GUPA-838092 format. One record per atom (N, C-alpha, C): atom name; residue in three letters; x, y, z; residue number from 1. Coordinates in steps of 0.1 Angstrom, whole numbers. Each point is the difference from the previous one (the first is absolute). Layout:
! GUPA-838092
<a: CA, r: ALA, c1: X, c2: Y, c3: Z, k: NUM>
...
END
This chain:
! GUPA-838092
<a: N, r: UNK, c1: -64, c2: 30, c3: -36, k: 1>
<a: CA, r: UNK, c1: 11, c2: -1, c3: 2, k: 1>
<a: C, r: UNK, c1: 5, c2: -11, c3: 9, k: 1>
<a: N, r: UNK, c1: -12, c2: -9, c3: -1, k: 2>
<a: CA, r: UNK, c1: 8, c2: -15, c3: 5, k: 2>
<a: C, r: UNK, c1: 3, c2: -8, c3: -15, k: 2>
<a: N, r: UNK, c1: 0, c2: 7, c3: -10, k: 3>
<a: CA, r: UNK, c1: 2, c2: -2, c3: -12, k: 3>
<a: C, r: UNK, c1: 13, c2: 6, c3: -7, k: 3>
<a: N, r: UNK, c1: 2, c2: 9, c3: 4, k: 4>
<a: CA, r: UNK, c1: 17, c2: 5, c3: 4, k: 4>
<a: C, r: UNK, c1: 10, c2: -6, c3: 7, k: 4>
<a: N, r: UNK, c1: -8, c2: -3, c3: 15, k: 5>
<a: CA, r: UNK, c1: 13, c2: -7, c3: 4, k: 5>
<a: C, r: UNK, c1: 0, c2: -15, c3: -4, k: 5>
<a: N, r: UNK, c1: -8, c2: -4, c3: -2, k: 6>
<a: CA, r: UNK, c1: -1, c2: -15, c3: -13, k: 6>
<a: C, r: UNK, c1: 11, c2: 3, c3: -6, k: 6>
<a: N, r: UNK, c1: 4, c2: 10, c3: -12, k: 7>
<a: CA, r: UNK, c1: 8, c2: 1, c3: -10, k: 7>
<a: C, r: UNK, c1: 11, c2: 4, c3: 7, k: 7>
<a: N, r: UNK, c1: -1, c2: 7, c3: 6, k: 8>
<a: CA, r: UNK, c1: 12, c2: 0, c3: 8, k: 8>
<a: C, r: UNK, c1: 14, c2: -12, c3: 8, k: 8>
<a: N, r: UNK, c1: -9, c2: -6, c3: 5, k: 9>
<a: CA, r: UNK, c1: 5, c2: -10, c3: 9, k: 9>
<a: C, r: UNK, c1: 2, c2: -12, c3: -14, k: 9>
<a: N, r: UNK, c1: -9, c2: -3, c3: -14, k: 10>
<a: CA, r: UNK, c1: 1, c2: -11, c3: -14, k: 10>
<a: C, r: UNK, c1: 18, c2: 12, c3: 1, k: 10>
<a: N, r: UNK, c1: 4, c2: 12, c3: -7, k: 11>
<a: CA, r: UNK, c1: 10, c2: 7, c3: -2, k: 11>
<a: C, r: UNK, c1: 12, c2: -5, c3: 7, k: 11>
<a: N, r: UNK, c1: -5, c2: 0, c3: 15, k: 12>
<a: CA, r: UNK, c1: 13, c2: -5, c3: 4, k: 12>
<a: C, r: UNK, c1: -2, c2: -12, c3: 7, k: 12>
<a: N, r: UNK, c1: -3, c2: -7, c3: 0, k: 13>
<a: CA, r: UNK, c1: 6, c2: -17, c3: -9, k: 13>
<a: C, r: UNK, c1: 6, c2: -2, c3: -6, k: 13>
<a: N, r: UNK, c1: -3, c2: 9, c3: -13, k: 14>
<a: CA, r: UNK, c1: 6, c2: -2, c3: -16, k: 14>
<a: C, r: UNK, c1: 14, c2: 0, c3: 0, k: 14>
<a: N, r: UNK, c1: 0, c2: 15, c3: 5, k: 15>
<a: CA, r: UNK, c1: 14, c2: 7, c3: 2, k: 15>
<a: C, r: UNK, c1: 7, c2: -4, c3: 11, k: 15>
<a: N, r: UNK, c1: -4, c2: -7, c3: 9, k: 16>
<a: CA, r: UNK, c1: 12, c2: -12, c3: 10, k: 16>
<a: C, r: UNK, c1: -2, c2: -14, c3: -8, k: 16>
<a: N, r: UNK, c1: -4, c2: -2, c3: -11, k: 17>
<a: CA, r: UNK, c1: 0, c2: -12, c3: -2, k: 17>
<a: C, r: UNK, c1: 16, c2: 4, c3: -13, k: 17>
<a: N, r: UNK, c1: -4, c2: 8, c3: -7, k: 18>
<a: CA, r: UNK, c1: 12, c2: 4, c3: -12, k: 18>
<a: C, r: UNK, c1: 12, c2: 7, c3: 7, k: 18>
<a: N, r: UNK, c1: -1, c2: 1, c3: 13, k: 19>
<a: CA, r: UNK, c1: 11, c2: 10, c3: 9, k: 19>
<a: C, r: UNK, c1: -2, c2: 9, c3: 4, k: 19>
<a: N, r: UNK, c1: -9, c2: 11, c3: -9, k: 20>
<a: CA, r: UNK, c1: 0, c2: 14, c3: 12, k: 20>
<a: C, r: UNK, c1: 0, c2: 4, c3: 7, k: 20>
<a: N, r: UNK, c1: 9, c2: -2, c3: 9, k: 21>
<a: CA, r: UNK, c1: -9, c2: 3, c3: 17, k: 21>
<a: C, r: UNK, c1: 2, c2: 10, c3: -2, k: 21>
<a: N, r: UNK, c1: 2, c2: 14, c3: -1, k: 22>
<a: CA, r: UNK, c1: -2, c2: 15, c3: 4, k: 22>
<a: C, r: UNK, c1: -20, c2: 3, c3: -9, k: 22>
<a: N, r: UNK, c1: -1, c2: -10, c3: -8, k: 23>
<a: CA, r: UNK, c1: -12, c2: 6, c3: -6, k: 23>
<a: C, r: UNK, c1: -9, c2: -10, c3: 8, k: 23>
<a: N, r: UNK, c1: 0, c2: -16, c3: 8, k: 24>
<a: CA, r: UNK, c1: -6, c2: -3, c3: 1, k: 24>
<a: C, r: UNK, c1: -2, c2: 0, c3: 17, k: 24>
<a: N, r: UNK, c1: 9, c2: 7, c3: 7, k: 25>
<a: CA, r: UNK, c1: -1, c2: 9, c3: 9, k: 25>
<a: C, r: UNK, c1: -7, c2: 13, c3: 2, k: 25>
<a: N, r: UNK, c1: -1, c2: 1, c3: -9, k: 26>
<a: CA, r: UNK, c1: -12, c2: 12, c3: -1, k: 26>
<a: C, r: UNK, c1: -11, c2: 1, c3: -2, k: 26>
<a: N, r: UNK, c1: -1, c2: -9, c3: -11, k: 27>
<a: CA, r: UNK, c1: -13, c2: -3, c3: -1, k: 27>
<a: C, r: UNK, c1: -9, c2: -8, c3: 10, k: 27>
<a: N, r: UNK, c1: 9, c2: -8, c3: 9, k: 28>
<a: CA, r: UNK, c1: -4, c2: -5, c3: 9, k: 28>
<a: C, r: UNK, c1: -8, c2: 11, c3: 12, k: 28>
<a: N, r: UNK, c1: 9, c2: 9, c3: -1, k: 29>
<a: CA, r: UNK, c1: -5, c2: 11, c3: 8, k: 29>
<a: C, r: UNK, c1: -10, c2: 4, c3: -4, k: 29>
<a: N, r: UNK, c1: -5, c2: 4, c3: -10, k: 30>
<a: CA, r: UNK, c1: -5, c2: 4, c3: -6, k: 30>
<a: C, r: UNK, c1: -18, c2: -8, c3: 6, k: 30>
<a: N, r: UNK, c1: 2, c2: -4, c3: -6, k: 31>
<a: CA, r: UNK, c1: -5, c2: -14, c3: 3, k: 31>
<a: C, r: UNK, c1: -8, c2: -2, c3: 17, k: 31>
<a: N, r: UNK, c1: 7, c2: -2, c3: 4, k: 32>
<a: CA, r: UNK, c1: -5, c2: 4, c3: 20, k: 32>
<a: C, r: UNK, c1: -6, c2: 11, c3: 3, k: 32>
<a: N, r: UNK, c1: 1, c2: 6, c3: -10, k: 33>
<a: CA, r: UNK, c1: 1, c2: 16, c3: 9, k: 33>
<a: C, r: UNK, c1: -19, c2: 4, c3: -11, k: 33>
<a: N, r: UNK, c1: 0, c2: -9, c3: -11, k: 34>
<a: CA, r: UNK, c1: -16, c2: 7, c3: -5, k: 34>
<a: C, r: UNK, c1: -10, c2: -15, c3: 8, k: 34>
<a: N, r: UNK, c1: 13, c2: -11, c3: 3, k: 35>
<a: CA, r: UNK, c1: -12, c2: -15, c3: 3, k: 35>
<a: C, r: UNK, c1: -4, c2: 13, c3: 20, k: 35>
<a: N, r: UNK, c1: 7, c2: 6, c3: 1, k: 36>
<a: CA, r: UNK, c1: -4, c2: 5, c3: 15, k: 36>
<a: C, r: UNK, c1: -14, c2: 12, c3: -7, k: 36>
<a: N, r: UNK, c1: 5, c2: 6, c3: -3, k: 37>
<a: CA, r: UNK, c1: -6, c2: 14, c3: -6, k: 37>
<a: C, r: UNK, c1: -13, c2: -6, c3: -2, k: 37>
<a: N, r: UNK, c1: 2, c2: -11, c3: -6, k: 38>
<a: CA, r: UNK, c1: -19, c2: -9, c3: -8, k: 38>
<a: C, r: UNK, c1: -5, c2: -4, c3: 18, k: 38>
<a: N, r: UNK, c1: 8, c2: -7, c3: 7, k: 39>
<a: CA, r: UNK, c1: -4, c2: -6, c3: 9, k: 39>
<a: C, r: UNK, c1: -9, c2: 15, c3: 11, k: 39>
<a: N, r: UNK, c1: 8, c2: 9, c3: 5, k: 40>
<a: CA, r: UNK, c1: -7, c2: 11, c3: 3, k: 40>
<a: C, r: UNK, c1: -13, c2: 8, c3: -7, k: 40>
<a: N, r: UNK, c1: 3, c2: 3, c3: -14, k: 41>
<a: CA, r: UNK, c1: -16, c2: 2, c3: -8, k: 41>
<a: C, r: UNK, c1: -10, c2: -10, c3: 9, k: 41>
<a: N, r: UNK, c1: 2, c2: -9, c3: -4, k: 42>
<a: CA, r: UNK, c1: -7, c2: -17, c3: 0, k: 42>
<a: C, r: UNK, c1: -8, c2: 2, c3: 13, k: 42>
<a: N, r: UNK, c1: 6, c2: 4, c3: 10, k: 43>
<a: CA, r: UNK, c1: 0, c2: -4, c3: 18, k: 43>
<a: C, r: UNK, c1: -9, c2: 21, c3: -1, k: 43>
<a: N, r: UNK, c1: 1, c2: 5, c3: -5, k: 44>
<a: CA, r: UNK, c1: -5, c2: 14, c3: 1, k: 44>
<a: C, r: UNK, c1: -15, c2: -1, c3: -7, k: 44>
<a: N, r: UNK, c1: 1, c2: -1, c3: -9, k: 45>
<a: CA, r: UNK, c1: -15, c2: -5, c3: -9, k: 45>
<a: C, r: UNK, c1: -10, c2: -7, c3: 8, k: 45>
<a: N, r: UNK, c1: 8, c2: -13, c3: 3, k: 46>
<a: CA, r: UNK, c1: -10, c2: -9, c3: 10, k: 46>
<a: C, r: UNK, c1: -5, c2: 3, c3: 13, k: 46>
<a: N, r: UNK, c1: 7, c2: 7, c3: 3, k: 47>
<a: CA, r: UNK, c1: -4, c2: 5, c3: 12, k: 47>
<a: C, r: UNK, c1: -13, c2: 17, c3: 1, k: 47>
<a: N, r: UNK, c1: 1, c2: 2, c3: -10, k: 48>
<a: CA, r: UNK, c1: -5, c2: 15, c3: -7, k: 48>
<a: C, r: UNK, c1: -14, c2: -9, c3: -4, k: 48>
<a: N, r: UNK, c1: 0, c2: -8, c3: -8, k: 49>
<a: CA, r: UNK, c1: -14, c2: -8, c3: -7, k: 49>
<a: C, r: UNK, c1: -1, c2: -8, c3: 10, k: 49>
<a: N, r: UNK, c1: 6, c2: -6, c3: 13, k: 50>
<a: CA, r: UNK, c1: -10, c2: -4, c3: 7, k: 50>
<a: C, r: UNK, c1: -4, c2: 7, c3: 17, k: 50>
<a: N, r: UNK, c1: 7, c2: 14, c3: -1, k: 51>
<a: CA, r: UNK, c1: -12, c2: 17, c3: 6, k: 51>
<a: C, r: UNK, c1: -10, c2: 6, c3: -8, k: 51>
<a: N, r: UNK, c1: -1, c2: -6, c3: -8, k: 52>
<a: CA, r: UNK, c1: -12, c2: 8, c3: -11, k: 52>
<a: C, r: UNK, c1: -9, c2: -15, c3: -1, k: 52>
<a: N, r: UNK, c1: 1, c2: -11, c3: 4, k: 53>
<a: CA, r: UNK, c1: -11, c2: -8, c3: 7, k: 53>
<a: C, r: UNK, c1: -7, c2: 0, c3: 9, k: 53>
END
């Protein structure tokens, strides 16, 4: 999931450089959402792994 967030971030940067503002904004928004979902899932798995030990 982190890989997809980085891919969308790169798409947003490239689209911003070439002047495609709508695509850049959408891609940046998707990248943010995926990054926060990754953080939540990482925190949940960390806590569950800690509880099992």
